[in-house]
Steps between C-alpha positions, in 0.01 A plus 500: 500500500852653510452588868382148578805358318733721698329392822538131400854566413572676822330215712699238303830704572422516870428132527823422331687727731326338799568147367871590447516648853342198661753277304794721602403477864495130473831498322657717779374278774634185339835650426516616878451125576791424271722754656417376844602145394816655345590651835429184691714293261785761528496450865596134446851599416722321752717654765850359543482301189782225482748562220551260215772257548550241218655250746158452664385341174733203516223243554282633220452351150761627255236710303387674824876598556526610139198720515545664835869570463430667162209695636614615828848662575682379811404723800168625363222523759250222443165670461199374297343848496565728199354813348501481123473757218415360155375592151396288193205374303170345611319314218136463479306255292697206356805409299300525177383859562680642789448871611804643681476747781808681625548432874690674783472355852620470848490192710557393866588121524542286801587178338354240483180610670388855448514775245333830381541598136397855393511566130399775258411363160458715182411436141219474243350830646479351848654551839463218756595530870449253783682237689569121523585356821519227781501575861418273782421229253230706336537597131352765285508653150336849483536736195312802383503700176573875560502430870112461499376235268530144649669246271581225741407480860585154616569389859362329812486174320680173577587444134651853481698447811638167364591655170673809658712282710711378208611846403728592793633151494605535142621850554733372779762519236491881551565431873757224488537483885153345497657207317759445756434185718552688826184699410300180442552417113562135433706410177478180300737468198285353212764504225843634412357862476168479648356513855177486684465736806223448752355774726279380794383165602177287460217595279594866474866414384600676169754366256688698244732353221817693405739448208845650533802547287844368580577818700176496712316757316120452465375394158139400568260444767152330528258393750146343499274787563134465590337705225184540268707653219398217263225461219269341758543778748518250777752505790755221487872454530697596198853619413590872548857621443730629246871586406753733654651714227751709696637547850623788720651543838339722786624517853698176479239305325507395133157443374306462163461857379300417192231233513231386262230274666149378429255219529540153363884533497667205311181422294375618163255728688774698666439882465752740659259765619728660746845617404688702759833673560608579856671829535557510873482260794532614854559210743355597847606431849389658825731731683 
């Protein structure tokens, strides 16, 4: 009986090793896809980028001039492509019983239309690796525990694509050149300290709403995101956004360096599940 038990234990251990190895192979393949998208987005860095001249904003709404002259130093090359380093907290669950994971991540962002986010999250005895991204209008969310056990493998779905499109639009505040009218952003002043910025046209246009202080620093941002993060689990438009808690300057750009964001911003259901501090931002231009 003891020998049978040992054989059974050995078979179980072998199957577990094989399952982990198979999962790890899948993880490595998907991470290779994410790195390929990262390289392609990096290649979008413009050559001969024009330099910021505040005088070019003379015909823009006051709030656009206020934001852009605060966010971009005169003479800074206008590039919407930035490589970011960040750390912070990713909260699972809900506001009543959150479980916090420490997070460190790197991201490539070509605002307002593409990004790859690669984090490592730790806590509660777990390590979670993977990526979140949008490239060529296709979005994905893929995460594994211990680089082998799948936790989320979402992609190749119109709902996911539509949901993912809001993220780089909102995160354009980390690439302020993307909010310059010369790069296609259209500004509408909606109040003394508020603006609506539109990217794109027609049915695929995306609007984000910004609130600024008197100096032009961002205070809050929100957009209507296509999401199933609701009690019904049904995809629908709902507010996603948050608040800027601090700012810092990198390479001529002054950006929110501490953000807290989540679903249902501005409602009683708001839960800031993602709180992040940007430690570095490298604005890319081609030689």
